[in-house]
A tleap script that builds the chain and sets N, CA, C and O, in Angstrom:
source leaprc.protein.ff14SB
mol = sequence {
  NMET TRP TRP ILE TYR ALA LEU LEU SER ALA
  PHE PHE ALA ALA LEU THR ALA ILE PHE ALA
  LYS ILE GLY VAL ALA ASP ILE SER SER ASN
  LEU ALA THR ALA ILE ARG THR ILE VAL ILE
  LEU PHE VAL ALA TRP GLY ILE VAL LEU PHE
  ARG GLY GLU TYR LYS GLY ALA GLY SER ILE
  SER ARG HIE SER LEU ILE PHE LEU VAL LEU
  SER GLY VAL ALA THR GLY LEU SER TRP VAL
  PHE TYR PHE LYS ALA ILE GLN LEU GLY LYS
  VAL SER GLN VAL ALA PRO VAL ASP LYS LEU
  SER VAL ALA LEU THR ILE ILE MET ALA ALA
  VAL PHE LEU HIE GLU SER LEU THR TRP LYS
  THR ALA ILE GLY ALA GLY LEU ILE ILE SER
  GLY THR LEU VAL LEU ILE LEU CLYS
}
set mol.1.N position { 60.801 85.498 154.354 }
set mol.1.CA position { 59.531 84.956 153.919 }
set mol.1.C position { 59.388 84.981 152.395 }
set mol.1.O position { 58.734 84.110 151.822 }
set mol.2.N position { 59.997 85.976 151.735 }
set mol.2.CA position { 59.893 86.085 150.284 }
set mol.2.C position { 60.430 84.836 149.592 }
set mol.2.O position { 59.924 84.431 148.546 }
set mol.3.N position { 61.462 84.229 150.185 }
set mol.3.CA position { 62.119 83.095 149.540 }
set mol.3.C position { 61.222 81.854 149.498 }
set mol.3.O position { 61.389 80.998 148.629 }
set mol.4.N position { 60.287 81.757 150.419 }
set mol.4.CA position { 59.330 80.640 150.375 }
set mol.4.C position { 58.473 80.756 149.119 }
set mol.4.O position { 58.245 79.772 148.416 }
set mol.5.N position { 57.999 81.977 148.845 }
set mol.5.CA position { 57.204 82.198 147.637 }
set mol.5.C position { 58.048 81.989 146.385 }
set mol.5.O position { 57.559 81.470 145.381 }
set mol.6.N position { 59.302 82.389 146.443 }
set mol.6.CA position { 60.195 82.203 145.296 }
set mol.6.C position { 60.435 80.712 145.026 }
set mol.6.O position { 60.454 80.285 143.872 }
set mol.7.N position { 60.616 79.930 146.083 }
set mol.7.CA position { 60.783 78.483 145.907 }
set mol.7.C position { 59.510 77.833 145.378 }
set mol.7.O position { 59.570 76.947 144.525 }
set mol.8.N position { 58.370 78.266 145.878 }
set mol.8.CA position { 57.093 77.752 145.356 }
set mol.8.C position { 56.927 78.124 143.887 }
set mol.8.O position { 56.447 77.319 143.088 }
set mol.9.N position { 57.319 79.334 143.535 }
set mol.9.CA position { 57.266 79.761 142.141 }
set mol.9.C position { 58.143 78.866 141.269 }
set mol.9.O position { 57.724 78.442 140.192 }
set mol.10.N position { 59.343 78.583 141.726 }
set mol.10.CA position { 60.258 77.719 140.973 }
set mol.10.C position { 59.688 76.316 140.818 }
set mol.10.O position { 59.774 75.719 139.746 }
set mol.11.N position { 59.102 75.790 141.899 }
set mol.11.CA position { 58.509 74.448 141.848 }
set mol.11.C position { 57.381 74.393 140.821 }
set mol.11.O position { 57.328 73.478 140.000 }
set mol.12.N position { 56.479 75.375 140.870 }
set mol.12.CA position { 55.349 75.364 139.943 }
set mol.12.C position { 55.791 75.689 138.514 }
set mol.12.O position { 55.168 75.224 137.560 }
set mol.13.N position { 56.849 76.476 138.353 }
set mol.13.CA position { 57.395 76.722 137.021 }
set mol.13.C position { 57.946 75.421 136.434 }
set mol.13.O position { 57.798 75.161 135.240 }
set mol.14.N position { 58.577 74.614 137.275 }
set mol.14.CA position { 59.081 73.315 136.813 }
set mol.14.C position { 57.929 72.416 136.376 }
set mol.14.O position { 58.002 71.762 135.336 }
set mol.15.N position { 56.867 72.387 137.175 }
set mol.15.CA position { 55.690 71.603 136.793 }
set mol.15.C position { 55.085 72.134 135.496 }
set mol.15.O position { 54.616 71.358 134.663 }
set mol.16.N position { 55.094 73.450 135.327 }
set mol.16.CA position { 54.569 74.058 134.105 }
set mol.16.C position { 55.282 73.505 132.880 }
set mol.16.O position { 54.647 73.161 131.883 }
set mol.17.N position { 56.587 73.425 132.960 }
set mol.17.CA position { 57.370 72.917 131.828 }
set mol.17.C position { 57.010 71.474 131.505 }
set mol.17.O position { 56.822 71.125 130.340 }
set mol.18.N position { 56.913 70.645 132.516 }
set mol.18.CA position { 56.593 69.228 132.311 }
set mol.18.C position { 55.181 69.081 131.746 }
set mol.18.O position { 54.972 68.381 130.755 }
set mol.19.N position { 54.205 69.752 132.387 }
set mol.19.CA position { 52.811 69.667 131.934 }
set mol.19.C position { 52.663 70.240 130.522 }
set mol.19.O position { 51.909 69.703 129.710 }
set mol.20.N position { 53.381 71.331 130.228 }
set mol.20.CA position { 53.285 71.952 128.904 }
set mol.20.C position { 53.805 71.014 127.821 }
set mol.20.O position { 53.189 70.887 126.762 }
set mol.21.N position { 54.914 70.368 128.072 }
set mol.21.CA position { 55.484 69.445 127.075 }
set mol.21.C position { 54.496 68.340 126.743 }
set mol.21.O position { 54.324 67.986 125.576 }
set mol.22.N position { 53.853 67.801 127.751 }
set mol.22.CA position { 52.867 66.744 127.528 }
set mol.22.C position { 51.640 67.323 126.818 }
set mol.22.O position { 51.079 66.691 125.923 }
set mol.23.N position { 51.228 68.531 127.225 }
set mol.23.CA position { 50.013 69.141 126.688 }
set mol.23.C position { 50.109 69.576 125.241 }
set mol.23.O position { 49.095 69.586 124.542 }
set mol.24.N position { 51.301 69.938 124.763 }
set mol.24.CA position { 51.423 70.417 123.381 }
set mol.24.C position { 51.769 69.303 122.398 }
set mol.24.O position { 52.025 69.569 121.224 }
set mol.25.N position { 51.777 68.075 122.865 }
set mol.25.CA position { 52.183 66.961 122.008 }
set mol.25.C position { 51.327 66.834 120.759 }
set mol.25.O position { 51.841 66.511 119.688 }
set mol.26.N position { 50.037 67.081 120.880 }
set mol.26.CA position { 49.137 66.826 119.753 }
set mol.26.C position { 48.360 68.046 119.283 }
set mol.26.O position { 47.439 67.913 118.477 }
set mol.27.N position { 48.714 69.239 119.772 }
set mol.27.CA position { 47.974 70.433 119.359 }
set mol.27.C position { 48.937 71.580 119.069 }
set mol.27.O position { 50.120 71.513 119.400 }
set mol.28.N position { 48.418 72.616 118.454 }
set mol.28.CA position { 49.203 73.827 118.175 }
set mol.28.C position { 49.684 74.437 119.490 }
set mol.28.O position { 48.946 74.471 120.475 }
set mol.29.N position { 50.916 74.914 119.497 }
set mol.29.CA position { 51.441 75.548 120.710 }
set mol.29.C position { 50.675 76.831 121.028 }
set mol.29.O position { 50.546 77.196 122.197 }
set mol.30.N position { 50.164 77.523 120.000 }
set mol.30.CA position { 49.375 78.736 120.233 }
set mol.30.C position { 48.036 78.419 120.884 }
set mol.30.O position { 47.588 79.147 121.770 }
set mol.31.N position { 47.391 77.330 120.449 }
set mol.31.CA position { 46.140 76.905 121.079 }
set mol.31.C position { 46.403 76.498 122.526 }
set mol.31.O position { 45.609 76.800 123.417 }
set mol.32.N position { 47.513 75.816 122.753 }
set mol.32.CA position { 47.876 75.415 124.117 }
set mol.32.C position { 48.079 76.640 124.998 }
set mol.32.O position { 47.640 76.659 126.148 }
set mol.33.N position { 48.740 77.661 124.465 }
set mol.33.CA position { 48.954 78.899 125.221 }
set mol.33.C position { 47.625 79.574 125.535 }
set mol.33.O position { 47.435 80.076 126.643 }
set mol.34.N position { 46.711 79.592 124.581 }
set mol.34.CA position { 45.397 80.206 124.795 }
set mol.34.C position { 44.612 79.485 125.884 }
set mol.34.O position { 43.974 80.124 126.720 }
set mol.35.N position { 44.658 78.165 125.875 }
set mol.35.CA position { 43.962 77.374 126.912 }
set mol.35.C position { 44.576 77.674 128.279 }
set mol.35.O position { 43.859 77.902 129.254 }
set mol.36.N position { 45.891 77.672 128.339 }
set mol.36.CA position { 46.592 77.965 129.591 }
set mol.36.C position { 46.214 79.351 130.106 }
set mol.36.O position { 46.027 79.541 131.308 }
set mol.37.N position { 46.104 80.309 129.206 }
set mol.37.CA position { 45.783 81.679 129.579 }
set mol.37.C position { 44.385 81.780 130.181 }
set mol.37.O position { 44.174 82.520 131.142 }
set mol.38.N position { 43.434 81.045 129.623 }
set mol.38.CA position { 42.070 81.047 130.173 }
set mol.38.C position { 42.080 80.491 131.598 }
set mol.38.O position { 41.420 81.032 132.485 }
set mol.39.N position { 42.823 79.424 131.810 }
set mol.39.CA position { 42.913 78.840 133.155 }
set mol.39.C position { 43.521 79.849 134.125 }
set mol.39.O position { 43.018 80.024 135.235 }
set mol.40.N position { 44.587 80.504 133.716 }
set mol.40.CA position { 45.243 81.496 134.574 }
set mol.40.C position { 44.296 82.649 134.881 }
set mol.40.O position { 44.263 83.152 136.004 }
set mol.41.N position { 43.527 83.065 133.880 }
set mol.41.CA position { 42.544 84.132 134.062 }
set mol.41.C position { 41.561 83.778 135.177 }
set mol.41.O position { 41.304 84.591 136.065 }
set mol.42.N position { 41.020 82.577 135.128 }
set mol.42.CA position { 40.065 82.145 136.149 }
set mol.42.C position { 40.718 82.008 137.526 }
set mol.42.O position { 40.126 82.398 138.533 }
set mol.43.N position { 41.911 81.468 137.575 }
set mol.43.CA position { 42.611 81.307 138.855 }
set mol.43.C position { 42.915 82.672 139.468 }
set mol.43.O position { 42.641 82.902 140.646 }
set mol.44.N position { 43.484 83.578 138.668 }
set mol.44.CA position { 43.860 84.899 139.189 }
set mol.44.C position { 42.633 85.678 139.664 }
set mol.44.O position { 42.643 86.241 140.759 }
set mol.45.N position { 41.579 85.714 138.847 }
set mol.45.CA position { 40.375 86.447 139.251 }
set mol.45.C position { 39.662 85.761 140.414 }
set mol.45.O position { 39.041 86.429 141.241 }
set mol.46.N position { 39.747 84.447 140.481 }
set mol.46.CA position { 39.172 83.730 141.623 }
set mol.46.C position { 39.831 84.156 142.926 }
set mol.46.O position { 39.153 84.362 143.932 }
set mol.47.N position { 41.148 84.287 142.909 }
set mol.47.CA position { 41.885 84.720 144.099 }
set mol.47.C position { 41.511 86.157 144.456 }
set mol.47.O position { 41.251 86.464 145.619 }
set mol.48.N position { 41.485 87.039 143.449 }
set mol.48.CA position { 41.138 88.453 143.686 }
set mol.48.C position { 39.731 88.570 144.281 }
set mol.48.O position { 39.520 89.315 145.238 }
set mol.49.N position { 38.779 87.840 143.716 }
set mol.49.CA position { 37.403 87.907 144.214 }
set mol.49.C position { 37.294 87.310 145.612 }
set mol.49.O position { 36.620 87.874 146.474 }
set mol.50.N position { 37.944 86.189 145.842 }
set mol.50.CA position { 37.900 85.529 147.145 }
set mol.50.C position { 38.472 86.420 148.245 }
set mol.50.O position { 37.942 86.463 149.355 }
set mol.51.N position { 39.556 87.132 147.931 }
set mol.51.CA position { 40.218 87.988 148.917 }
set mol.51.C position { 39.637 89.407 148.980 }
set mol.51.O position { 40.057 90.215 149.807 }
set mol.52.N position { 38.681 89.701 148.113 }
set mol.52.CA position { 38.054 91.018 148.109 }
set mol.52.C position { 38.958 92.120 147.587 }
set mol.52.O position { 38.732 93.293 147.884 }
set mol.53.N position { 39.978 91.767 146.816 }
set mol.53.CA position { 40.944 92.748 146.350 }
set mol.53.C position { 40.474 93.514 145.114 }
set mol.53.O position { 41.147 94.447 144.675 }
set mol.54.N position { 39.345 93.138 144.557 }
set mol.54.CA position { 38.785 93.830 143.393 }
set mol.54.C position { 38.354 95.247 143.743 }
set mol.54.O position { 38.187 96.073 142.846 }
set mol.55.N position { 38.173 95.545 145.013 }
set mol.55.CA position { 37.716 96.867 145.453 }
set mol.55.C position { 38.714 97.969 145.120 }
set mol.55.O position { 38.328 99.133 145.010 }
set mol.56.N position { 39.983 97.626 144.959 }
set mol.56.CA position { 41.005 98.619 144.646 }
set mol.56.C position { 41.140 98.901 143.159 }
set mol.56.O position { 41.942 99.748 142.766 }
set mol.57.N position { 40.371 98.209 142.323 }
set mol.57.CA position { 40.515 98.363 140.871 }
set mol.57.C position { 40.219 99.782 140.398 }
set mol.57.O position { 40.843 100.252 139.447 }
set mol.58.N position { 39.299 100.459 141.029 }
set mol.58.CA position { 38.937 101.808 140.605 }
set mol.58.C position { 40.003 102.848 140.880 }
set mol.58.O position { 39.963 103.938 140.311 }
set mol.59.N position { 40.946 102.534 141.732 }
set mol.59.CA position { 41.975 103.519 142.089 }
set mol.59.C position { 43.306 103.284 141.372 }
set mol.59.O position { 44.312 103.904 141.717 }
set mol.60.N position { 43.318 102.405 140.389 }
set mol.60.CA position { 44.554 102.146 139.641 }
set mol.60.C position { 44.854 103.350 138.761 }
set mol.60.O position { 43.997 103.797 137.998 }
set mol.61.N position { 46.072 103.876 138.867 }
set mol.61.CA position { 46.458 105.050 138.075 }
set mol.61.C position { 46.672 104.653 136.617 }
set mol.61.O position { 46.890 103.485 136.296 }
set mol.62.N position { 46.606 105.645 135.756 }
set mol.62.CA position { 46.846 105.433 134.323 }
set mol.62.C position { 48.258 104.888 134.114 }
set mol.62.O position { 48.470 103.980 133.311 }
set mol.63.N position { 49.213 105.448 134.838 }
set mol.63.CA position { 50.614 105.017 134.763 }
set mol.63.C position { 50.741 103.530 135.086 }
set mol.63.O position { 51.366 102.777 134.339 }
set mol.64.N position { 50.146 103.113 136.203 }
set mol.64.CA position { 50.204 101.696 136.599 }
set mol.64.C position { 49.519 100.818 135.568 }
set mol.64.O position { 50.029 99.753 135.220 }
set mol.65.N position { 48.370 101.255 135.080 }
set mol.65.CA position { 47.619 100.471 134.109 }
set mol.65.C position { 48.411 100.278 132.819 }
set mol.65.O position { 48.422 99.183 132.257 }
set mol.66.N position { 49.067 101.321 132.351 }
set mol.66.CA position { 49.878 101.214 131.127 }
set mol.66.C position { 50.969 100.171 131.308 }
set mol.66.O position { 51.176 99.323 130.440 }
set mol.67.N position { 51.667 100.234 132.439 }
set mol.67.CA position { 52.766 99.289 132.639 }
set mol.67.C position { 52.281 97.870 132.933 }
set mol.67.O position { 52.974 96.905 132.610 }
set mol.68.N position { 51.117 97.730 133.534 }
set mol.68.CA position { 50.542 96.394 133.722 }
set mol.68.C position { 50.117 95.793 132.382 }
set mol.68.O position { 50.276 94.593 132.159 }
set mol.69.N position { 49.581 96.620 131.500 }
set mol.69.CA position { 49.221 96.148 130.152 }
set mol.69.C position { 50.488 95.741 129.394 }
set mol.69.O position { 50.519 94.684 128.763 }
set mol.70.N position { 51.524 96.569 129.453 }
set mol.70.CA position { 52.790 96.210 128.799 }
set mol.70.C position { 53.362 94.914 129.370 }
set mol.70.O position { 53.878 94.077 128.630 }
set mol.71.N position { 53.267 94.754 130.682 }
set mol.71.CA position { 53.723 93.512 131.313 }
set mol.71.C position { 52.911 92.324 130.817 }
set mol.71.O position { 53.458 91.246 130.584 }
set mol.72.N position { 51.615 92.521 130.657 }
set mol.72.CA position { 50.759 91.449 130.140 }
set mol.72.C position { 51.112 91.071 128.715 }
set mol.72.O position { 51.120 89.889 128.369 }
set mol.73.N position { 51.404 92.064 127.881 }
set mol.73.CA position { 51.816 91.788 126.505 }
set mol.73.C position { 53.137 91.012 126.504 }
set mol.73.O position { 53.288 90.038 125.767 }
set mol.74.N position { 54.082 91.445 127.324 }
set mol.74.CA position { 55.376 90.759 127.410 }
set mol.74.C position { 55.191 89.322 127.903 }
set mol.74.O position { 55.818 88.397 127.386 }
set mol.75.N position { 54.327 89.143 128.904 }
set mol.75.CA position { 54.049 87.797 129.417 }
set mol.75.C position { 53.444 86.918 128.339 }
set mol.75.O position { 53.854 85.773 128.151 }
set mol.76.N position { 52.463 87.467 127.631 }
set mol.76.CA position { 51.815 86.704 126.565 }
set mol.76.C position { 52.798 86.268 125.493 }
set mol.76.O position { 52.782 85.114 125.063 }
set mol.77.N position { 53.652 87.186 125.059 }
set mol.77.CA position { 54.651 86.833 124.046 }
set mol.77.C position { 55.641 85.806 124.588 }
set mol.77.O position { 56.044 84.889 123.873 }
set mol.78.N position { 56.029 85.962 125.847 }
set mol.78.CA position { 56.926 84.991 126.468 }
set mol.78.C position { 56.304 83.595 126.450 }
set mol.78.O position { 56.970 82.614 126.122 }
set mol.79.N position { 55.026 83.518 126.803 }
set mol.79.CA position { 54.342 82.210 126.828 }
set mol.79.C position { 54.225 81.607 125.433 }
set mol.79.O position { 54.424 80.406 125.253 }
set mol.80.N position { 53.902 82.441 124.445 }
set mol.80.CA position { 53.777 81.943 123.069 }
set mol.80.C position { 55.098 81.321 122.623 }
set mol.80.O position { 55.121 80.211 122.089 }
set mol.81.N position { 56.198 82.044 122.845 }
set mol.81.CA position { 57.503 81.535 122.420 }
set mol.81.C position { 57.953 80.340 123.268 }
set mol.81.O position { 58.579 79.413 122.754 }
set mol.82.N position { 57.634 80.364 124.556 }
set mol.82.CA position { 57.999 79.260 125.445 }
set mol.82.C position { 57.302 77.976 125.017 }
set mol.82.O position { 57.932 76.922 124.928 }
set mol.83.N position { 55.989 78.065 124.750 }
set mol.83.CA position { 55.250 76.868 124.356 }
set mol.83.C position { 55.741 76.327 123.017 }
set mol.83.O position { 55.799 75.113 122.826 }
set mol.84.N position { 56.094 77.211 122.094 }
set mol.84.CA position { 56.634 76.753 120.812 }
set mol.84.C position { 57.984 76.073 121.029 }
set mol.84.O position { 58.257 75.029 120.437 }
set mol.85.N position { 58.819 76.659 121.869 }
set mol.85.CA position { 60.129 76.054 122.161 }
set mol.85.C position { 59.967 74.696 122.837 }
set mol.85.O position { 60.676 73.746 122.508 }
set mol.86.N position { 59.028 74.605 123.787 }
set mol.86.CA position { 58.764 73.330 124.477 }
set mol.86.C position { 58.273 72.281 123.485 }
set mol.86.O position { 58.643 71.110 123.572 }
set mol.87.N position { 57.437 72.711 122.540 }
set mol.87.CA position { 56.902 71.773 121.544 }
set mol.87.C position { 58.018 71.229 120.656 }
set mol.87.O position { 58.010 70.052 120.297 }
set mol.88.N position { 58.970 72.079 120.302 }
set mol.88.CA position { 60.029 71.691 119.366 }
set mol.88.C position { 61.259 71.083 120.034 }
set mol.88.O position { 61.960 70.276 119.424 }
set mol.89.N position { 61.524 71.462 121.276 }
set mol.89.CA position { 62.764 71.035 121.921 }
set mol.89.C position { 62.548 70.185 123.151 }
set mol.89.O position { 61.422 69.831 123.498 }
set mol.90.N position { 63.640 69.870 123.796 }
set mol.90.CA position { 63.608 69.095 125.037 }
set mol.90.C position { 63.379 70.044 126.215 }
set mol.90.O position { 63.986 71.113 126.290 }
set mol.91.N position { 62.506 69.645 127.121 }
set mol.91.CA position { 62.230 70.458 128.308 }
set mol.91.C position { 63.505 70.710 129.089 }
set mol.91.O position { 63.709 71.803 129.618 }
set mol.92.N position { 64.365 69.701 129.166 }
set mol.92.CA position { 65.616 69.828 129.929 }
set mol.92.C position { 66.566 70.853 129.330 }
set mol.92.O position { 67.520 71.264 129.991 }
set mol.93.N position { 66.328 71.273 128.096 }
set mol.93.CA position { 67.134 72.327 127.477 }
set mol.93.C position { 66.373 73.648 127.420 }
set mol.93.O position { 66.939 74.706 127.696 }
set mol.94.N position { 65.092 73.588 127.061 }
set mol.94.CA position { 64.297 74.815 126.900 }
set mol.94.C position { 64.123 75.541 128.235 }
set mol.94.O position { 64.332 76.752 128.310 }
set mol.95.N position { 63.747 74.823 129.277 }
set mol.95.CA position { 63.473 75.469 130.568 }
set mol.95.C position { 64.691 76.218 131.116 }
set mol.95.O position { 64.545 77.359 131.556 }
set mol.96.N position { 65.883 75.619 131.106 }
set mol.96.CA position { 67.037 76.380 131.597 }
set mol.96.C position { 67.368 77.594 130.722 }
set mol.96.O position { 67.741 78.643 131.247 }
set mol.97.N position { 67.237 77.466 129.409 }
set mol.97.CA position { 67.507 78.609 128.534 }
set mol.97.C position { 66.480 79.708 128.800 }
set mol.97.O position { 66.818 80.892 128.790 }
set mol.98.N position { 65.241 79.321 129.036 }
set mol.98.CA position { 64.199 80.291 129.375 }
set mol.98.C position { 64.581 81.086 130.624 }
set mol.98.O position { 64.204 82.250 130.760 }
set mol.99.N position { 65.314 80.470 131.517 }
set mol.99.CA position { 65.719 81.144 132.756 }
set mol.99.C position { 66.843 82.150 132.529 }
set mol.99.O position { 67.291 82.801 133.472 }
set mol.100.N position { 67.302 82.281 131.281 }
set mol.100.CA position { 68.193 83.383 130.951 }
set mol.100.C position { 67.504 84.701 131.282 }
set mol.100.O position { 68.154 85.729 131.471 }
set mol.101.N position { 66.182 84.653 131.347 }
set mol.101.CA position { 65.412 85.845 131.725 }
set mol.101.C position { 65.860 86.388 133.084 }
set mol.101.O position { 65.764 87.591 133.326 }
set mol.102.N position { 66.343 85.528 133.962 }
set mol.102.CA position { 66.818 85.972 135.274 }
set mol.102.C position { 68.012 86.906 135.096 }
set mol.102.O position { 68.051 87.985 135.688 }
set mol.103.N position { 68.981 86.499 134.287 }
set mol.103.CA position { 70.155 87.339 134.056 }
set mol.103.C position { 69.766 88.617 133.325 }
set mol.103.O position { 70.267 89.694 133.650 }
set mol.104.N position { 68.881 88.509 132.346 }
set mol.104.CA position { 68.425 89.695 131.621 }
set mol.104.C position { 67.691 90.654 132.545 }
set mol.104.O position { 67.825 91.871 132.415 }
set mol.105.N position { 66.914 90.110 133.481 }
set mol.105.CA position { 66.200 90.942 134.445 }
set mol.105.C position { 67.184 91.691 135.343 }
set mol.105.O position { 66.988 92.872 135.632 }
set mol.106.N position { 68.229 91.015 135.778 }
set mol.106.CA position { 69.248 91.656 136.618 }
set mol.106.C position { 69.865 92.838 135.870 }
set mol.106.O position { 70.020 93.921 136.433 }
set mol.107.N position { 70.213 92.625 134.609 }
set mol.107.CA position { 70.823 93.686 133.799 }
set mol.107.C position { 69.832 94.830 133.585 }
set mol.107.O position { 70.182 95.994 133.776 }
set mol.108.N position { 68.607 94.509 133.194 }
set mol.108.CA position { 67.593 95.540 132.938 }
set mol.108.C position { 67.217 96.301 134.209 }
set mol.108.O position { 66.941 97.499 134.155 }
set mol.109.N position { 67.205 95.614 135.351 }
set mol.109.CA position { 66.896 96.286 136.621 }
set mol.109.C position { 67.979 97.308 136.950 }
set mol.109.O position { 67.684 98.383 137.472 }
set mol.110.N position { 69.216 96.977 136.648 }
set mol.110.CA position { 70.311 97.928 136.889 }
set mol.110.C position { 70.212 99.120 135.942 }
set mol.110.O position { 70.408 100.263 136.355 }
set mol.111.N position { 69.909 98.854 134.670 }
set mol.111.CA position { 69.865 99.919 133.667 }
set mol.111.C position { 68.619 100.797 133.816 }
set mol.111.O position { 68.728 102.022 133.863 }
set mol.112.N position { 67.436 100.179 133.890 }
set mol.112.CA position { 66.184 100.942 133.847 }
set mol.112.C position { 65.647 101.345 135.222 }
set mol.112.O position { 65.026 102.398 135.366 }
set mol.113.N position { 65.888 100.506 136.229 }
set mol.113.CA position { 65.368 100.798 137.572 }
set mol.113.C position { 66.454 101.343 138.502 }
set mol.113.O position { 66.180 101.695 139.649 }
set mol.114.N position { 67.668 101.408 138.002 }
set mol.114.CA position { 68.820 101.907 138.757 }
set mol.114.C position { 69.056 101.130 140.054 }
set mol.114.O position { 69.475 101.693 141.066 }
set mol.115.N position { 68.776 99.819 139.999 }
set mol.115.CA position { 69.078 98.965 141.150 }
set mol.115.C position { 70.575 98.707 141.175 }
set mol.115.O position { 71.220 98.595 140.133 }
set mol.116.N position { 71.112 98.617 142.372 }
set mol.116.CA position { 72.559 98.395 142.478 }
set mol.116.C position { 72.899 96.978 142.029 }
set mol.116.O position { 72.161 96.027 142.286 }
set mol.117.N position { 74.026 96.870 141.358 }
set mol.117.CA position { 74.501 95.578 140.862 }
set mol.117.C position { 75.732 95.204 141.679 }
set mol.117.O position { 76.813 95.762 141.489 }
set mol.118.N position { 75.552 94.257 142.584 }
set mol.118.CA position { 76.669 93.820 143.420 }
set mol.118.C position { 77.515 92.805 142.649 }
set mol.118.O position { 77.078 92.248 141.642 }
set mol.119.N position { 78.710 92.584 143.134 }
set mol.119.CA position { 79.563 91.571 142.514 }
set mol.119.C position { 78.914 90.198 142.563 }
set mol.119.O position { 78.979 89.426 141.606 }
set mol.120.N position { 78.291 89.913 143.688 }
set mol.120.CA position { 77.631 88.621 143.875 }
set mol.120.C position { 76.534 88.418 142.819 }
set mol.120.O position { 76.429 87.354 142.209 }
set mol.121.N position { 75.725 89.459 142.622 }
set mol.121.CA position { 74.644 89.384 141.639 }
set mol.121.C position { 75.201 89.297 140.224 }
set mol.121.O position { 74.700 88.532 139.400 }
set mol.122.N position { 76.242 90.085 139.942 }
set mol.122.CA position { 76.860 90.075 138.613 }
set mol.122.C position { 77.466 88.709 138.291 }
set mol.122.O position { 77.349 88.222 137.167 }
set mol.123.N position { 78.109 88.099 139.272 }
set mol.123.CA position { 78.690 86.758 139.064 }
set mol.123.C position { 77.572 85.740 138.829 }
set mol.123.O position { 77.689 84.882 137.954 }
set mol.124.N position { 76.496 85.830 139.604 }
set mol.124.CA position { 75.357 84.933 139.404 }
set mol.124.C position { 74.780 85.071 138.011 }
set mol.124.O position { 74.500 84.070 137.351 }
set mol.125.N position { 74.598 86.319 137.551 }
set mol.125.CA position { 74.081 86.554 136.198 }
set mol.125.C position { 75.047 85.994 135.155 }
set mol.125.O position { 74.627 85.389 134.169 }
set mol.126.N position { 76.330 86.200 135.382 }
set mol.126.CA position { 77.342 85.680 134.460 }
set mol.126.C position { 77.306 84.160 134.372 }
set mol.126.O position { 77.464 83.593 133.291 }
set mol.127.N position { 77.100 83.507 135.499 }
set mol.127.CA position { 77.013 82.043 135.497 }
set mol.127.C position { 75.770 81.555 134.747 }
set mol.127.O position { 75.813 80.548 134.040 }
set mol.128.N position { 74.672 82.280 134.913 }
set mol.128.CA position { 73.449 81.923 134.178 }
set mol.128.C position { 73.686 82.063 132.674 }
set mol.128.O position { 73.320 81.183 131.895 }
set mol.129.N position { 74.298 83.172 132.276 }
set mol.129.CA position { 74.595 83.393 130.858 }
set mol.129.C position { 75.541 82.312 130.337 }
set mol.129.O position { 75.352 81.801 129.233 }
set mol.130.N position { 76.551 81.964 131.123 }
set mol.130.CA position { 77.491 80.903 130.730 }
set mol.130.C position { 76.775 79.565 130.578 }
set mol.130.O position { 77.007 78.835 129.614 }
set mol.131.N position { 75.915 79.252 131.521 }
set mol.131.CA position { 75.158 77.997 131.453 }
set mol.131.C position { 74.256 77.950 130.233 }
set mol.131.O position { 74.105 76.903 129.604 }
set mol.132.N position { 73.661 79.079 129.904 }
set mol.132.CA position { 72.808 79.145 128.709 }
set mol.132.C position { 73.626 78.880 127.455 }
set mol.132.O position { 73.204 78.133 126.572 }
set mol.133.N position { 74.797 79.497 127.386 }
set mol.133.CA position { 75.673 79.286 126.216 }
set mol.133.C position { 76.088 77.823 126.098 }
set mol.133.O position { 76.155 77.287 124.992 }
set mol.134.N position { 76.369 77.172 127.232 }
set mol.134.CA position { 76.720 75.749 127.207 }
set mol.134.C position { 75.579 74.922 126.615 }
set mol.134.O position { 75.817 73.975 125.865 }
set mol.135.N position { 74.352 75.279 126.951 }
set mol.135.CA position { 73.201 74.518 126.470 }
set mol.135.C position { 72.862 74.754 125.001 }
set mol.135.O position { 72.379 73.846 124.325 }
set mol.136.N position { 73.114 75.978 124.496 }
set mol.136.CA position { 72.657 76.258 123.139 }
set mol.136.C position { 73.768 76.157 122.074 }
set mol.136.O position { 73.469 76.005 120.889 }
set mol.137.N position { 75.023 76.237 122.481 }
set mol.137.CA position { 76.101 76.133 121.507 }
set mol.137.C position { 76.486 74.670 121.304 }
set mol.137.O position { 76.499 73.879 122.248 }
set mol.138.N position { 76.791 74.335 120.085 }
set mol.138.CA position { 77.136 72.937 119.774 }
set mol.138.C position { 78.621 72.745 119.714 }
set mol.138.O position { 79.090 71.635 119.465 }
savepdb mol mol.pdb
quit
C-alpha cells in the first residue's frame, strides 16, 4: 500500500516542477516559494483539522518538535533553492538533479539511522548519482 502513496507523491512532484516553472516566469523565485508555502500551510492544516488530528498536538515531545522544526528548515531551504534552479534552468534537467536527494537520503539513512544498505539499494543509489553526473557535466 505504501507504494501507491509513493507513486502519487512522484506524480504530484512532477506537476510541482511544471507548475513552478510556469509560476516563476515573471516573479522572484523567493516570492514564488513564499506563495507556495502559504498554500501548503492551508492544505496541511485543513487536512489536520478535517481529520481531527490536531488533538495530539499537546503531546508532542520536545525531541520530536526539535526534529520537526529542523525538517521544516531543511524543507524551506530545499524549496528556495529548487525554485531558483527551476527559474534559471530547464525543468527536464533541474527535477532529475533534485532527485539526487534520493541517493543522499539512502546514504544518510545508513550513516545516521543505521539502516541496512543492501546491494540492490546501493546500486540504485549509484545509478541515481551516475544519472545526475550525466545531466550536470558537460
